NUSE-751468 format. One record per residue (C-alpha): x negated, y negated, z negated; residue number from 1; residue in one letter. Coordinates in steps of 0.02 Angstrom, whole numbers, plus 50000, padded with zeros to 5 digits. Example, Ala and Ser with C-alpha at 12.3 -4.5 7.8 and 13.67 -1.06 7.14 Angstrom:
R      c1      c2      c3   num   residu
R   49385   50225   49610     1        A
R   49316   50053   49643     2        S
This chain:
R      c1      c2      c3   num   residu
R   52576   63479   51464     1        M
R   52437   63564   51444     2        L
R   52424   63501   51240     3        F
R   52571   63567   51202     4        L
R   52550   63726   51300     5        F
R   52376   63756   51216     6        S
R   52471   63724   51068     7        L
R   52591   63843   51088     8        S
R   52488   63985   51155     9        F
R   52394   63989   51000    10        Y
R   52541   64043   50888    11        N
R   52638   64142   51022    12        L
R   52490   64260   51059    13        T
R   52479   64289   50862    14        Y
R   52661   64302   50848    15        A
R   52665   64441   50982    16        L
R   52518   64538   50902    17        L
R   52580   64529   50736    18        Y
R   52751   64601   50796    19        M
R   52657   64762   50884    20        G
R   52670   64672   51058    21        I
R   52499   64713   51131    22        H
R   52530   64670   51315    23        K
R   52640   64599   51414    24        I
R   52674   64709   51578    25        G
R   52509   64778   51630    26        F
R   52415   64620   51538    27        V
R   52338   64662   51387    28        P
R   52364   64510   51258    29        L
R   52236   64585   51157    30        A
R   52063   64446   51186    31        S
R   52148   64371   51339    32        F
R   52017   64251   51396    33        P
R   52118   64088   51405    34        F
R   52018   63963   51300    35        P
R   52158   63865   51235    36        Y
R   52088   63805   51069    37        K
R   51971   63681   51151    38        Y
R   52103   63637   51268    39        L
R   52229   63566   51154    40        I
R   52164   63411   51110    41        A
R   52084   63377   51283    42        V
R   52255   63406   51344    43        G
R   52323   63260   51240    44        F
R   52173   63164   51269    45        Y
R   52210   63171   51452    46        F
R   52410   63146   51417    47        Y
R   52374   62997   51338    48        V
R   52283   62921   51505    49        K
R   52392   62981   51590    50        S
R   52526   62868   51532    51        L
R   52423   62746   51574    52        I
R   52462   62634   51743    53        E
R   52342   62707   51868    54        K
R   52273   62557   51921    55        K
R   52207   62519   51764    56        A
R   52077   62656   51793    57        N
R   52099   62756   51606    58        A
R   52012   62914   51659    59        T
R   51847   62919   51732    60        S
R   51750   63070   51815    61        S
R   51627   63075   51654    62        V
R   51778   63127   51544    63        E
R   51824   63271   51617    64        F
R   51662   63339   51559    65        L
R   51777   63367   51406    66        L
R   51834   63534   51491    67        F
R   51653   63610   51484    68        L
R   51674   63679   51328    69        P
R   51831   63772   51353    70        A
R   51773   63835   51536    71        V
R   51608   63898   51443    72        L
R   51720   63994   51315    73        Y
R   51849   64029   51449    74        G
R   51706   64144   51541    75        I
R   51614   64202   51391    76        L
R   51801   64291   51342    77        R
R   51826   64331   51522    78        A
R   51680   64425   51506    79        Y
R   51716   64508   51326    80        W
R   51907   64538   51407    81        Y
R   51861   64640   51563    82        V
R   51709   64728   51457    83        T
R   51820   64792   51323    84        I
R   51988   64848   51458    85        H
R   51879   64923   51577    86        T
R   51808   65033   51443    87        G
R   51619   64977   51455    88        V
R   51613   64928   51285    89        D
R   51775   64930   51194    90        K
R   51684   64877   51033    91        D
R   51594   64720   51093    92        I
R   51709   64614   50992    93        F
R   51679   64701   50843    94        L
R   51496   64669   50866    95        K
R   51518   64472   50912    96        V
R   51644   64469   50760    97        Y
R   51498   64533   50638    98        E
R   51376   64434   50710    99        A
R   51479   64268   50645   100        G
R   51526   64215   50807   101        F
R   51719   64176   50784   102        F
R   51680   64103   50616   103        L
R   51580   63972   50667   104        Y
R   51691   63966   50827   105        N
R   51848   63920   50722   106        E
R   51761   63780   50641   107        F
R   51677   63716   50800   108        A
R   51824   63721   50895   109        Y
R   51922   63611   50746   110        L
R   51790   63482   50721   111        I
R   51774   63466   50936   112        F
R   51982   63448   50924   113        N
R   51960   63315   50764   114        L
R   51821   63211   50848   115        L
R   51933   63198   51019   116        I
R   52085   63148   50928   117        M
R   51981   63009   50820   118        I
R   51947   62960   50999   119        S
R   52112   62950   51042   120        I
R   52148   62839   50891   121        L
R   52034   62741   50944   122        K
R   52075   62693   51107   123        Y
R   52270   62665   51045   124        I
R   52214   62542   50941   125        Q
R   52097   62438   51051   126        K
R   52227   62426   51176   127        N
R   52384   62411   51084   128        K
R   52363   62218   51117   129        N
R   52343   62249   51296   130        L
R   52510   62331   51319   131        I
R   52637   62246   51431   132        K
R   52811   62249   51424   133        G
R   52947   62230   51306   134        S
R   52943   62255   51124   135        V
R   53006   62440   51149   136        S
R   52850   62470   51272   137        A
R   52759   62427   51102   138        R
R   52843   62524   50974   139        K
R   52820   62670   51076   140        N
R   52621   62656   51108   141        W
R   52617   62618   50926   142        E
R   52711   62790   50891   143        W
R   52577   62871   50975   144        L
R   52470   62807   50860   145        S
R   52581   62897   50724   146        M
R   52589   63078   50822   147        F
R   52387   63051   50814   148        S
R   52367   63034   50642   149        W
R   52510   63165   50626   150        M
R   52383   63283   50749   151        F
R   52236   63239   50636   152        I
R   52314   63304   50486   153        V
R   52367   63442   50556   154        V
R   52191   63476   50614   155        I
R   52109   63445   50437   156        I
R   52226   63572   50383   157        L
R   52184   63700   50480   158        N
R   52013   63666   50446   159        L
R   52037   63670   50248   160        L
R   52140   63839   50272   161        H
R   51969   63909   50373   162        Q
R   51869   63851   50219   163        I
R   51997   63946   50085   164        V
R   51977   64100   50199   165        A
R   51824   64107   50211   166        H
R   51782   64060   50028   167        S
R   51900   64196   49955   168        L
R   51881   64311   50092   169        E
R   52057   64316   50171   170        L
R   51994   64322   50352   171        E
R   52100   64486   50369   172        H
R   52247   64434   50254   173        S
R   52414   64416   50384   174        R
R   52511   64328   50237   175        A
R   52367   64210   50226   176        F
R   52355   64167   50420   177        Y
R   52554   64157   50409   178        Y
R   52539   63972   50320   179        I
R   52449   63899   50477   180        I
R   52574   63976   50595   181        L
R   52715   63898   50517   182        I
R   52636   63745   50505   183        L
R   52587   63753   50683   184        N
R   52764   63791   50709   185        T
R   52830   63639   50623   186        F
R   52735   63544   50739   187        F
R   52765   63618   50876   188        I
R   52970   63609   50856   189        Y
R   52923   63432   50797   190        G
R   52864   63375   50975   191        I
R   53014   63487   51070   192        G
R   53134   63377   50945   193        F
R   53063   63219   51000   194        I
R   53072   63281   51181   195        G
R   53213   63328   51187   196        F
R   53297   63155   51104   197        T
R   53173   63030   51141   198        K
R   53121   63077   51288   199        S
R   53052   62888   51354   200        S
R   52945   62885   51206   201        I
R   52848   63056   51293   202        L
R   52859   63043   51469   203        F
R   52841   62830   51502   204        R
R   52705   62742   51595   205        T
R   52619   62584   51492   206        F
R   52528   62431   51590   207        N
R   52375   62375   51523   208        L
R   52339   62163   51562   209        K
R   52177   62129   51648   210        D
R   52037   62012   51590   211        K
R   52137   61860   51688   212        N
R   52289   61910   51586   213        E
R   52196   61911   51439   214        E
R   52122   61741   51478   215        E
R   52291   61670   51499   216        I
R   52347   61728   51335   217        D
R   52209   61654   51243   218        S
R   52261   61491   51347   219        V
R   52439   61506   51294   220        L
R   52355   61531   51111   221        K
R   52266   61372   51108   222        N
R   52415   61274   51186   223        R
R   52533   61359   51043   224        I
R   52410   61311   50897   225        E
R   52381   61128   50978   226        H
R   52562   61080   50988   227        Y
R   52602   61169   50791   228        M
R   52440   61096   50726   229        V
R   52428   60932   50801   230        T
R   52586   60874   50845   231        E
R   52670   60966   50709   232        E
R   52846   61014   50818   233        V
R   52902   61123   50681   234        F
R   52948   60977   50563   235        T
R   53091   60943   50681   236        N
R   53226   61022   50591   237        Q
R   53321   61081   50728   238        N
R   53159   61153   50818   239        F
R   53199   61306   50938   240        K
R   53109   61432   51013   241        V
R   53194   61360   51166   242        S
R   53096   61194   51124   243        D
R   52920   61248   51117   244        L
R   52946   61391   51285   245        A
R   53019   61195   51373   246        S
R   52839   61133   51300   247        L
R   52735   61273   51371   248        L
R   52835   61294   51518   249        S
R   52861   61465   51499   250        I
R   53022   61587   51487   251        P
R   53087   61599   51319   252        E
R   53093   61791   51326   253        K
R   52913   61786   51378   254        E
R   52876   61655   51231   255        L
R   52956   61776   51094   256        S
R   52883   61926   51155   257        L
R   52703   61844   51146   258        Y
R   52748   61796   50976   259        I
R   52801   61957   50894   260        H
R   52640   62042   51000   261        D
R   52515   61915   50944   262        T
R   52574   61862   50758   263        Y
R   52687   62021   50738   264        H
R   52837   61905   50660   265        M
R   52992   61822   50734   266        S
R   52986   61652   50807   267        F
R   53080   61595   50640   268        T
R   52968   61679   50523   269        D
R   52811   61621   50638   270        F
R   52886   61432   50617   271        I
R   52916   61441   50449   272        N
R   52736   61479   50390   273        T
R   52676   61307   50467   274        Y
R   52816   61225   50378   275        R
R   52758   61303   50233   276        I
R   52560   61269   50252   277        E
R   52654   61083   50258   278        K
R   52732   61105   50091   279        V
R   52593   61163   50000   280        K
R   52485   61009   50056   281        L
R   52615   60890   50000   282        L
R   52640   60973   49839   283        L
R   52473   60969   49787   284        V
R   52418   60809   49879   285        S
R   52395   60619   49782   286        S
R   52554   60551   49836   287        E
R   52670   60683   49778   288        Q
R   52732   60607   49651   289        E
R   52824   60494   49786   290        K
R   52935   60623   49855   291        F
R   53077   60738   49768   292        T
R   53051   60954   49809   293        L
R   53182   60918   49933   294        L
R   53104   60772   50043   295        A
R   52964   60874   50030   296        I
R   53039   61022   50123   297        A
R   53146   60915   50249   298        E
R   52987   60823   50278   299        K
R   52910   60973   50316   300        S
R   53046   61055   50429   301        G
R   53192   61127   50314   302        F
R   53362   61080   50327   303        S
R   53413   61139   50146   304        S
R   53358   61158   49974   305        K
R   53385   61321   49953   306        S
R   53323   61412   50125   307        S
R   53156   61310   50065   308        F
R   53134   61393   49889   309        N
R   53190   61566   49980   310        A
R   53061   61546   50132   311        V
R   52930   61469   49990   312        F
R   52960   61619   49862   313        K
R   52940   61741   50037   314        K
R   52779   61689   50085   315        I
R   52691   61628   49931   316        T
R   52769   61728   49782   317        G
R   52786   61593   49703   318        L
R   52936   61438   49670   319        T
R   52875   61274   49730   320        P
R   52883   61209   49558   321        T
R   52753   61351   49514   322        Q
R   52650   61323   49655   323        Y
R   52622   61156   49600   324        K
R   52582   61197   49411   325        I
R   52459   61320   49462   326        N
R   52390   61216   49589   327        H
R   52344   61046   49488   328        K
R   52182   60962   49498   329        N
């Protein structure tokens, strides 16, 4: 994975140099021309896109322009690398450093990575309701969102580190730079731990709903609301998910998954929200004095007073009596 390799290369290079290892075989490490800094977020960007089934056209040719900063910086680094190690100008890096290029470059690549990660996060949030499959598929997609936030925090900490280093003139302090190397190490090992223990999270393919499927979902939502609002099927105390699935002519599992993804709750919680809304209407209606609290609960679909009280308090934060007092005309 380009993302992980580029992130690891950053730590590995500095670790070897700090240990006094300046070359591997005949290849000098100092100023090695691999533009890893501009490939970290880009690698993660294309990793996320690669998780989407290819027929969804997740990646366009224009997006490959994200590699352009890495290519340009790589060419520049290659020129310096050859210039130094062929003896043409051994002080070229010092000259570039004194010109302030590396300082500006640190901020440039971090801001570049931050902007890419923000775009990735927006992409993940935009498509979270379009992921097809089981509940676990959605949870894995949500994990990408959590990981993106973690990476954004790491980038921001790197930015703050650079600001402090420049402000306090600590650019040459190894001890101060160990802080960011340790932070990045924990981040890398965290990814590795997830890779070993939960590989299905990192290497599964996601399918997105197409426009036709979105339209089908919209129709299904309207039909569900018809049965709940107009027909008030929830007033049946024994009403189950299988009953609603039968009315809608769809598999029970498909309906349960749809309710979970669309309303972010179980079928029981979903149907209880409608029951509580009806209870609230009855409690403040002009004819509410004709009914006992138990009668209102049963009329709304609850089978026992204890379960009704518990659900009502959970949803409204009040007892039925408190709600009635607070909403008296």
